[in-house]
N, C-alpha and C positions, 0 to 999 in steps of 0.2 A: 315209638321211634321219635326222639326228640329232634328239634329243629337244628340243632347243632350238628346233626348226622344226615343232613339233607342235601344233595348236591344236584345239580343240574349241568349236563354236558351237551354243548353242540358238537355235531361231528362224531357222535358216539359209535356210529357203525364203521368209522375208519380205524386204522391201525392203533392210533394213539388213544382214541376213544374207547375201543375194546380192552387195551391193557389197564387204562385208567379205571375203567368199570369194575375190572377184576380186583384192583388194589382197594378201591373205595368199599366195594362189598366185604373183602377180607378185614376191613377195619370196622365193619358194623354200619356203613352208612346206608340210607335208602337213596338209591340213584335213579334219577330221572334224565332221559336223554331225548333229544329232538332229531327226528329224521323226517326227510322229504318225502312227499307222497309221489310214488312213481309207479308204472304199470307192472314192474317186476320187484320183487323184493330184494334187498341188499343188505340182510343182517346176518350173513354167514358168520361174521366175526364174534357175534354175541349170542347166537343161538345156544350155545352150550352153557350159558348162565340164565337164561330166560325161562321164567315160569308163568304160566297163566295168571294174569292179575287177579282172578278170583281166588287163586291159591293163598292161603294165609301165610305162606312161607315167601311169597314174592316180595322181593326188595328191588327189582329192576323194571321199570316202568317207561314206556315209550310215548311219545307225543308227535303229532304231525306238526311240522312248522318250517319255516325257511329263514334264513337270515336276510333276505331280500323282502321279507314281509313282517314289518314292524309292529303292526296290530296283532298279529298271532303271537309275536314274541312276549307282548306284553300280557296278553291272556294266559299263556303258559307260565308266565313269572308268577302271577296272581294266583294260579291253581297250585303251583308247585310249592311256593314260599321256601325256595331254597337259601341256604346260609352260605353256600359256595357255589360258584358258577365258573366252569371252565369253558372258554371259547375256542374249540378246536375245528370248528366248521369252516371250510374254505373250499375254493377251487384251487387246489395246492399243487397243480403240475406246471412247472415253471413254461415248458415249452407250449403247452395248451393256452397259456395265458397270452402268448401274442398272437394266437389265434382267435381268442375269445376275450379281447381286453376289457370291453364293458361289463360283460357278467362277472369277471374275475375281480374287477375293481369294485362292483356293487356289492357282491357276496362278501368279499374280504374286508374292503375298507369301509364301506357304508354299513355293512353288516356289524362291524363292531361298533359303529356309532350308535346304532339303532339299539342295540344290547345295552350299552352304556346309559343312554338317555332312559331306556326301560327300568333300569336298575335304579338310576337317580331318582325317578319319580316314585318308584316302589319304596325306597328308603325314607323319602320325604313323607309318604303317606302313613307308613307303618311304624317309623322310627326303629326299624330291624335294620341292622348292619350286614350287607352282603359283601362277601369277599370275592374277588373277581379275578381270575386268571387269563391273560391274554396270550395265545399261542404266536410268539414271534418267529423269525426265521434267519437263520445266517445269510440267506439271500439278500437281506437289507444292506450287508456291508457291500455286495457287489464288487465293484472295481477296488481291489485292495489298496487300502491306505496304511494299516498297521499290519504288522506279523508279530504275535498271533493277535486275533481280534478280541476285543474285551467290550465291557459295557460303555467305555468312554470313546471307543472307536467310531469316528464319523461315519454315517451311512453314505453308499454311493450305489442306489439300486440300479439293476440292469435288465429289469423286466417288468411287465404290468403287474405280475403278482408281488414283485418285491417292493414295487412303489406303494402298491395297497397295503402292504405289511408295514411300511414305513409309517403311513397315515395311521393305522391302526395303534402302533406303538406310541405315537405322540399324543392321540387322543386319549389313550389309556392313561398317560403320564399327565396330560392336562387335566383330566377328570380327578385324578388323585390330588393334585395340588391345588385345584380350583373349588373342589367339593368335599374334600377330606375322604373320599372313597378309599376303601382297602382295595386296590387295583395293582396288580404286578405284571410285569412283562417278563416272560420267559423267551430269551433269544436262544432257540435250540438249533445246533447245528444238525447235520444230517443224520437221521436216526432210522434204523432198519430193523427188519425182523421177518420170519416167515409170514407174516400177515401184511407184508408191505404191498401196495398195489402192483399189478403186474406191468403197467407201463412205466413204472420208475426203473431206472438202469440197473440198480442192484438186482431187484426181482426178476427183472428181464434177463439178465444173465443166468441165475440160479434156475429159473423155470426152463429157459432154453437148454441148459447144460443135462437137466433131466430128461428132456424130450430128445435130445441127440443120443444120449445112452439109450433110450427106449426105442430108438429109430424111427421117430415120428418127425423129426426136424433135422434138416441137413446144415443150414446156416443160420448165423445169428448176426443181423444188421444193427450196427451201432454208429454214432457220431464221433463226437471229440473224445478219444481215449486218453488224451494228456490231462484232462482236467483232474484237479486234486481236491478232495474233500475229507472233512473230519467226520468220520462215520462212527456212531455208536449204536448201541442196543435200545430200540424203543422202550422195552419194559424198564430199563433203567432210567430213561428220561422223565416217564410219567411219574415215577417217584419223587424226581425233583419239582414237578409241577405241585404236587400235593405239600411238598415241604414249604414251598414259598408260601401258600396260603396258611400255614401254622405258625407263622413268625410273628412277633409282636408288631412289627411295624412292615408296611409294603414296601417293597423294592424291586428293582430289575437285576437279571441274573443271565449270564452267558452259561449255557450248559453244553459241554463238548468234551472230548477226550484229550484235547491237546496234542493229537497226532493227526497227521494228514497223508492220505494214500490215493494214488491215481487210479483211475478205472483200469488201466493196464494191470496194476497190482492186484485189484479185485479179481480180474480175470485169471491172473497167475495162481493165487490161492485156489480159486473155485475149480478150475479145470485140472490143476495139479492134484487137488484132493480126489478127482475121479481118475487120475491117472491119463490123462488127456492133454495135448497141447492145443491152447486155444487158438493159435495163429492158424491151425488147420480149419477152424470153424467160422471165425469172425471175419466179417466184411465191412467195409466203409458204406455209409450212406449218408449223403449230405443233407438229406431231409431232416436228419436228427440234430442237425446244428442249429444252435440259436442265433438270431440276429445280432444280439449282444452276449458274448460269452462271460462266463464268470470263472476264472482259471484257477484260483486258489483260495481255499477257505480252511482255516485252522483256528480254532478258539481257545481262549485262555479261562479255564474254569475255575480258577483260583478263588475267585468271591464265593461261588457256589459251595465250593469244599470248604471255605472256612466259615461262612455263615450258616449253611445249610447243613453241613457234615454231610455232603453227598459225594459219593465216588462211584464211577463206572465199575460194572462187575464183569463185562466181558470185553475181551480184547478184540482186536481187528480180525485176526485169524479165526478166533472162536465164532466171531459173528458171522463170517462168510460160511464156515462150516455148518453152522446153525440153519442158516437159509438154504444151502444146499441140500442138507438132511430133510427139510421140510418139503421141498420139491421133488425129491426122490420118492418119499412116502406118498405124496399125492398122486403119484402115478404107479405106486404099487411096487416100487424098486426097493431093493435093500439098500440101505445107506452105504456111502463108500467106506465107512469105519466099521461096518458090520454090526452096529449096535443098534438096538431097538429103541427108538424115539418115537413110537406111535402113541404112547400115552401122554406125551406133553401137550399141554393145552395150547402152546404157541401154534401147532398145527391143526387145532380145531376147525378152523374156517375152511381148511382144503380138504379135511377128511369128512365134513358133515356136507349133507346136500343142502341147498338153499330153501329155507322153509319160511313159513308165515308166521310172524311173531306179532302182527298187529292186525285187527279186523277192521 
């Protein structure tokens, strides 16, 4: 395996990390991922790709580490010797960032800085150029200044998570301009899939819908239903990440669909798909409101389309139905459309039991 095909991913066990791993493996990469050591394993999204490292066919390797531990990051970098690094690791739940602001900022903001410093030192010592992708967020725009939001729109973050992402964005740009690093910021708007975490509103809705149909849940409690987001398909968005690192020059890109939909609209599509009225099942709970709300996000992906040749492949309605199908299958229910989607790897993490992939 040549060095030009070796990649390192932080946050590999997350939604984006799992899809990116699949993409890179399909393209012939040797993929290395950083996972945190915990008392229980959380590798279910990537178990279907993983082979024992002693297997000569193994192309996916995992390493214990944490974005809050700079020494370990440096050691992993020296061991792996990657040419591409994708920094997807984060405490990424916006509401939780208000409850755990210090940890969020340390992992998201300082974690990026630790990684950039490790790369800078590695490049200086070896002379090998590393291409770096920083996962930005539409939450950085926060209180809307322009509609739609593009690469030149001013940031106005409205949460500890968003503030930390803004810090990471500017550090990435600063290292690019100060040290000539190939470092890109991807400002990704909301992207979802059947692999989305269960505490995020989209997956919370589709999972609750499946449980309601199965008779194991009666009510779904949500906060602000008027919030509008630009929702896309995560599998499309990781393709944009890879494309950014294949360009001749590093740059920053907004990745979005250019459409915005409210949480009410998401509920409409999901529950109508199952022939139910969401108003019969959804109740308000103020605990899910943020101290500072972000009311409207809609991205302008024209630069990504023009320079990267990137286009989304799944529309809003298709995305919602894809997620509903995933959660129905997880409970052994037939999908509302009656089609068999059980072989779709999107649903792998909810069909497989959680298993050990690192000893």
